[in-house]
C-alpha positions as CSV (number, residue, x, y, z in Angstrom):
1,M,52.5,224.3,87.6
2,T,55.9,223.6,86.7
3,A,56.5,220.5,83.9
4,S,59.4,218.0,84.8
5,A,61.7,216.9,81.9
6,V,63.4,214.0,83.7
7,R,63.1,210.7,81.8
8,A,62.5,207.5,83.4
9,R,65.5,205.1,84.2
10,H,65.5,201.1,83.5
11,R,67.2,198.4,85.1
12,S,69.9,196.8,82.2
13,A,69.2,193.5,81.7
14,R,70.6,190.6,84.1
15,R,71.2,187.0,83.9
16,P,68.9,184.8,85.6
17,V,70.0,183.5,88.9
18,T,69.3,179.8,89.7
19,P,70.8,177.0,92.7
20,L,73.1,176.2,89.7
21,T,74.8,179.5,89.4
22,D,75.1,179.5,93.5
23,F,77.2,176.1,92.7
24,A,79.3,177.3,90.0
25,T,79.9,180.5,91.5
26,A,81.5,178.5,94.4
27,A,83.2,175.8,92.5
28,T,85.2,178.7,90.5
29,G,86.3,179.9,93.7
30,S,87.7,176.9,95.2
31,L,89.5,176.5,91.9
32,A,90.8,180.1,91.7
33,Q,92.6,179.5,95.5
34,V,94.0,175.7,94.6
35,G,95.0,173.9,91.5
36,R,95.5,170.4,91.0
37,R,97.3,168.5,88.5
38,T,97.9,164.8,88.0
39,A,100.2,163.3,86.0
40,V,100.0,159.2,85.7
41,V,103.2,157.9,85.4
42,A,103.8,154.0,84.2
43,A,106.5,152.2,85.9
44,S,107.2,148.1,85.6
45,T,106.2,147.8,89.4
46,G,102.8,149.6,89.2
47,L,101.3,152.8,89.0
48,M,102.2,155.9,90.5
49,V,99.9,158.8,90.9
50,S,101.6,162.5,91.8
51,V,99.4,165.3,92.9
52,V,100.8,169.0,91.9
53,A,99.0,171.9,93.8
54,V,99.0,174.8,92.0
55,P,99.3,178.1,94.5
56,A,96.2,180.6,94.3
57,G,96.7,183.2,92.0
58,A,98.5,180.8,89.4
59,A,97.8,181.9,85.7
60,T,95.3,179.3,83.8
61,T,94.3,179.1,80.3
62,S,90.5,180.5,80.1
63,G,88.1,177.9,79.8
64,D,90.3,175.1,78.5
65,Q,92.2,172.7,81.2
66,A,96.4,173.1,81.4
67,A,98.3,171.1,79.4
68,L,99.9,168.0,81.1
69,P,103.8,167.7,80.8
70,S,104.9,164.9,78.5
71,V,105.9,161.5,80.3
72,D,108.7,159.2,78.9
73,T,107.4,155.9,79.2
74,A,109.9,154.6,77.6
75,A,112.8,155.6,79.7
76,L,110.5,154.1,82.9
77,T,109.8,150.5,81.6
78,A,113.4,150.1,80.3
79,S,114.6,148.3,83.2
80,A,111.9,146.1,83.6
81,K,112.2,145.0,79.6
82,T,115.9,144.6,80.3
83,A,115.1,142.1,83.4
84,L,112.6,140.0,81.3
85,E,115.2,140.1,78.3
86,T,117.9,138.6,80.5
87,A,115.7,136.4,82.4
88,P,116.4,132.4,81.7
89,V,113.6,130.9,79.8
90,V,111.9,127.7,81.7
91,T,110.2,125.1,79.4
92,A,109.2,121.6,80.2
93,P,108.7,118.9,77.7
94,A,105.0,118.0,77.0
95,D,105.6,114.2,78.2
96,A,106.7,115.3,81.7
97,A,105.6,113.2,84.3
98,W,105.3,113.6,88.3
99,T,107.2,110.9,90.2
100,F,107.4,110.5,93.9
101,E,109.9,108.3,95.4
102,A,108.4,106.6,98.7
103,P,111.3,105.8,101.4
104,A,112.0,102.2,102.3
105,A,110.2,101.2,105.6
106,T,111.9,99.0,108.0
107,A,109.3,97.2,110.1
108,V,110.8,96.8,113.7
109,V,109.9,93.5,115.5
110,P,110.3,93.9,119.2
111,E,112.0,91.4,120.8
112,P,109.7,88.8,122.8
113,E,109.7,88.7,126.3
114,P,111.4,86.3,128.3
115,V,109.2,83.4,129.3
116,R,109.4,82.8,133.0
117,V,109.7,79.1,133.7
118,V,108.1,78.8,137.3
119,E,109.2,75.6,138.8
120,R,106.6,73.7,140.7
121,T,107.5,71.0,143.4
122,V,105.4,67.9,143.2
123,S,104.8,66.0,146.5
124,R,105.6,62.0,146.4
125,S,101.8,61.6,147.4
126,A,101.0,63.3,144.2
127,A,103.2,61.9,142.0
128,R,102.4,58.4,143.0
129,A,98.8,59.0,142.2
130,T,99.6,60.3,139.0
131,V,101.2,57.2,138.1
132,E,98.5,54.8,139.6
133,T,96.1,56.6,137.5
134,A,97.7,56.2,134.2
135,A,98.2,52.5,135.0
136,V,94.4,52.2,135.6
137,E,93.8,54.1,132.6
138,T,96.2,51.6,130.5
139,A,95.1,48.6,131.8
140,A,91.2,49.5,131.1
141,A,92.7,50.4,127.3
142,V,94.1,47.0,127.0
143,P,91.5,44.2,127.4
144,Q,92.6,41.2,129.8
145,S,92.9,38.5,126.8
146,V,96.2,40.2,125.9
147,A,98.0,38.8,129.0
148,G,99.3,35.5,128.0
149,N,98.7,35.7,124.5
150,A,101.9,35.9,121.5
151,V,100.1,37.9,119.2
152,L,98.1,40.5,121.3
153,E,101.2,41.2,123.7
154,I,103.3,42.4,120.2
155,A,100.5,44.1,118.7
156,A,99.7,46.1,122.1
157,R,103.3,47.6,122.3
158,Y,102.4,49.8,119.4
159,V,99.2,51.4,120.5
160,G,99.6,55.1,119.4
161,T,101.1,54.5,116.6
162,P,100.0,56.8,113.8
163,Y,98.2,55.5,110.6
164,V,100.2,56.1,107.6
165,S,98.8,54.9,104.5
166,G,101.2,52.5,103.0
167,G,103.0,52.1,106.3
168,T,104.9,48.9,107.5
169,T,107.4,50.1,110.3
170,P,106.6,51.2,113.6
171,D,106.8,54.9,112.1
172,G,103.6,54.5,110.9
173,F,100.9,51.7,109.7
174,D,98.4,51.1,107.6
175,C,95.8,48.3,108.5
176,S,97.4,45.1,106.1
177,G,100.9,46.4,107.3
178,F,100.3,46.2,110.9
179,V,99.1,42.9,111.1
180,S,101.8,41.5,108.8
181,Y,104.4,43.4,111.0
182,V,103.2,41.5,114.1
183,Y,102.6,37.9,112.8
184,A,106.5,38.3,111.2
185,Q,107.6,39.1,114.9
186,L,106.3,35.7,115.9
187,G,108.3,34.3,112.7
188,I,105.0,34.1,110.3
189,S,105.2,36.0,107.2
190,L,102.1,37.3,105.7
191,P,101.0,38.9,102.3
192,R,100.8,42.6,101.9
193,T,97.3,43.3,101.1
194,S,94.2,42.4,103.4
195,S,92.6,40.6,100.2
196,A,95.9,38.5,99.9
197,I,95.7,37.7,104.0
198,K,92.4,36.6,104.0
199,A,93.1,33.8,101.0
200,A,96.6,32.9,103.1
201,G,94.3,31.9,106.2
202,T,91.6,29.8,107.4
203,V,88.0,31.6,107.7
204,I,86.3,30.1,110.6
205,S,83.0,31.2,112.5
206,A,82.5,33.8,115.0
207,A,82.0,31.5,117.7
208,D,85.0,29.6,117.3
209,A,87.2,32.9,117.2
210,Q,89.9,33.1,119.7
211,P,92.2,36.1,120.7
212,G,95.0,36.7,118.2
213,D,92.8,35.9,114.8
214,L,92.0,38.0,112.2
215,I,88.9,40.0,111.3
216,W,88.4,40.8,107.8
217,S,85.9,43.2,105.8
218,P,86.2,44.4,102.4
219,G,89.1,46.8,102.6
220,H,90.4,46.6,106.1
221,I,92.0,43.6,108.2
222,S,92.3,43.9,112.0
223,I,93.5,41.4,115.1
224,Y,90.6,40.1,117.2
225,A,91.3,40.7,121.1
226,G,88.2,38.6,122.3
227,G,84.7,39.6,123.2
228,D,83.7,42.4,121.4
229,Q,86.9,44.0,120.7
230,Q,90.1,44.1,118.1
231,I,93.1,46.2,117.5
232,D,93.9,47.8,114.4
233,S,95.0,50.7,112.8
234,P,91.8,52.5,111.6
235,R,92.4,55.2,109.0
236,P,94.2,58.4,108.4
237,G,94.2,60.7,111.5
238,K,93.5,58.1,113.9
239,T,96.6,55.8,115.4
240,I,96.6,52.3,116.4
241,Q,94.2,51.5,119.2
242,F,91.9,48.6,120.9
243,R,88.1,49.4,120.1
244,S,84.7,47.6,119.6
245,I,84.0,45.4,116.5
246,W,82.2,48.2,114.2
247,Q,81.8,45.8,111.3
248,S,78.3,44.1,110.7
249,S,79.2,40.8,109.5
250,P,83.0,40.6,109.7
251,T,84.8,37.4,108.6
252,Y,87.4,35.8,111.0
253,I,90.4,34.5,109.7
254,R,92.8,32.0,111.4
255,I,96.6,31.7,110.4
256,G,98.4,28.5,110.6
């Protein structure tokens, strides 16, 4: 029987293989093909990033990143510094106020449209009817006792004259000014106030009163027109008119 003298062989020790080992191998292969360097350059207008491709097979420093080229930032920012130094300085006072001048506005008023005047032709019959109606209204406003009575005929001329405090003319009368003016047209002079006129005349009863006599009440005087009528200048805002006797217990006065 032959004995063999060959010794057994042992495998050399190897590093364990893991998923991370495969990933590292793939990354190393990629870096071997293309290397990249990035230089960040500061400029006055912003940041510019340059990417430089390194051909495959270029020499690399084992285990360390290749050194980046130096960048002269002072030269890159020189133009920006010069612009800032030469720029004008803008300042504003602390008490500066903002104002606004509004333009003057002019209102334009349009011219009024011309008024058209329409002429109407009134027939003679219509005009005659208007005159007759006015005559009837005037006759109704003036009592019949006026006819032939000198005092009332003069007094009736001033119907419609406005009341004026202190007035003594046809432009305007108060109560005593009206009575004094009417009697003055007949040549009879009377005092200025109603109380003085009462004292200048004679007190009579209502039964004896005749048209043309006077009616007195405290603070007021009028001319009796017969029946229950009188003519006077009433008060501010009114005019001389014939109207009913409103006094509750008037005093009748006769002049002369």
